[in-house]
C-alpha angles and dihedrals in degrees: 000000000000128000093265092050091049091050091050092051091051091049090052092047090051090051091049090050091051092049091048090051091052091048090051092051092049092048090052092050090049090049092051091049089051090051090052091050091047092052093048094047092045092052093047089047091066087071093053134069092233128046114261096206107100115222088235090062090058090046090051090054091052092047092050088052090051090047091052089055091050091049090049090050089052091052090051093048093050091047089051092050091048092049090054094053 
């Protein structure tokens, strides 16, 4: 791999790192919004005979948590690749 190729790879890795950071921030915001919705629905649910929080909402929170872990793993993997170049 020549100098130009190596530089191109580093540019792509930097872009991937930036995109992963953006994805992580968006997922954290989404998770916070879900937590807000969960809190509101839970509070309103105290006034009803049945819970208002759909099971899918709880699953979405768990999936976002899992996604955050995958994104973090991606950041680590890209950093490892960059360090080896």
